Every structure is written in C-alpha cells, then in structure tokens.
C-alpha positions in Angstrom: -16.5 4.8 -11.6 -14.0 2.9 -9.4 -11.6 2.4 -12.1 -11.9 5.5 -13.6 -10.8 7.1 -10.3 -7.8 4.7 -9.8 -6.9 5.4 -13.4 -6.9 9.4 -12.7 -4.3 8.9 -9.9 -1.8 8.3 -12.5 -2.5 11.2 -14.5 -2.6 13.5 -11.6 -0.1 11.8 -9.3 2.2 9.7 -11.7 1.5 6.7 -9.6 -1.5 4.7 -8.3 -2.8 0.9 -8.1 -1.1 -1.8 -10.2 -2.4 -5.1 -11.4 -0.1 -7.9 -10.2 0.3 -10.6 -12.9 2.6 -13.5 -12.1 3.3 -16.2 -14.8 0.4 -14.5 -17.1 -2.2 -15.0 -14.6 -3.8 -12.0 -12.4 -3.2 -12.7 -8.8 -4.4 -9.3 -7.5 -4.2 -5.4 -7.4 -2.8 -2.9 -5.2 0.4 -1.0 -4.7 0.5 2.6 -3.9 -1.9 5.3 -4.2 -1.8 8.9 -2.8 -3.7 9.7 0.2 -3.3 13.4 1.1 0.5 13.9 1.8 1.4 10.1 2.0 1.9 7.2 -0.3 -0.9 4.7 1.2 0.0 1.0 0.6 -2.6 -1.8 -0.4 -2.3 -5.4 -1.4 -5.6 -7.2 -2.5 -4.6 -10.8 -3.7 -6.8 -13.6 -4.7 -6.8 -16.2 -1.8 -4.6 -18.7 -3.9 -2.0 -16.3 -4.1 -1.7 -15.3 -0.4 1.7 -17.0 -0.3 2.9 -14.4 -2.9 2.3 -11.4 -0.8 5.7 -11.1 0.7 7.4 -11.0 -2.4 4.8 -8.6 -4.0 5.1 -6.5 -0.9 8.8 -6.3 -1.3 8.8 -5.2 -5.0 6.3 -2.5 -4.1 8.5 -1.1 -1.4 11.8 -1.6 -3.3 10.0 0.6 -5.8 8.7 3.2 -3.5 11.9 3.8 -1.9 14.1 3.1 -5.1 12.8 4.8 -8.2 10.1 6.8 -6.9 12.1 8.1 -3.9 9.5 8.2 -1.5 10.4 9.2 2.3 7.7 7.0 3.8 5.0 4.7 3.1 1.5 4.2 5.0 -1.0 1.7 5.7 -4.4 2.4 6.8 -6.7 0.0 9.0 -9.6 0.1 10.4 -9.7 0.3 14.4 -11.1 -3.2 14.4 -8.2 -4.7 12.9 -6.3 -6.2 15.8 -3.7 -8.2 14.2 -1.0 -6.0 13.4 2.3 -7.8 14.4 2.9 -8.8 10.6 3.0 -4.9 9.6 5.2 -4.2 12.9 7.6 -7.0 11.9 8.0 -5.3 8.5 9.0 -2.2 10.3 5.7 -0.4 10.1 5.0 1.8 13.4 1.8 3.3 14.7 1.2 6.8 13.5 -2.0 8.2 14.6 -5.3 8.2 13.5 -7.0 9.6 10.1 -10.5 10.1 8.7 -11.1 8.7 5.4 -14.6 8.7 3.6 -16.0 9.6 6.9 -14.8 6.6 8.6 -11.7 6.4 11.2 -8.7 4.4 10.4 -5.3 3.8 12.2 -2.2 4.8 10.4 0.9 2.8 10.3 4.1 4.3 8.5 7.3 2.6 7.0 10.0 5.2 6.9 12.6 4.7 3.8 16.0 3.3 5.1 18.7 5.8 5.8 21.3 6.3 3.3 
C-alpha cells in the first residue's frame, strides 16, 4: 500500500515523508524521500494552507542541509510543468531528466550552501 511504502523509507533510509501539522491541524504532507542517490523534495498542502508553503519549505531545507547533512536536494517535475520560476528563485537549477515509474521528469537541484 502507499502508506506502507512511505513508512518503509524510514526503516530503509532513516528518512521519508512527514505530516505537516500547524496549530494541531493537518495541513499537508511531504518533505524528503530517497529517489535513487538523491533526496527528493515534495510539498503537498491543503489549498487553505498554500500560504504556509515557504515557511514549511524553509524548515525542510534547514533540516536537510543541517542535521541530515545532505549535499543537495532535488525536485522532479513533469515536462508539462512550465512554471519553474519559483524553484529558480529558491536556488534550484536544471539538472537533466530522469525516468520514474515509466514517466519522464525534469530534475531540478539545490546544493547545500558552502560552509
């Protein structure tokens, strides 16, 4: 099942998706999950919570490059997704194409800040 697969990521890799809770309310899910040799970022928020996306993103990235010590984070988007300026403003750069479950995706990568 979908949930069992997501829970297994925590056992196998030590990280996976999170539930986002704000003021005791579920507002969405996402975070990081392993995809081959990368940590892929996803944010799925309830429409009423879309204004919280940047704050949640900041916390995920802080954890990724802080306590998790990741060198980079990726985002996979379908080629039909033409609006990517938001990702580019956050520092993500195009990083080729990948195939996932038989579908083609564009990969964008954000590197950890230099120390």
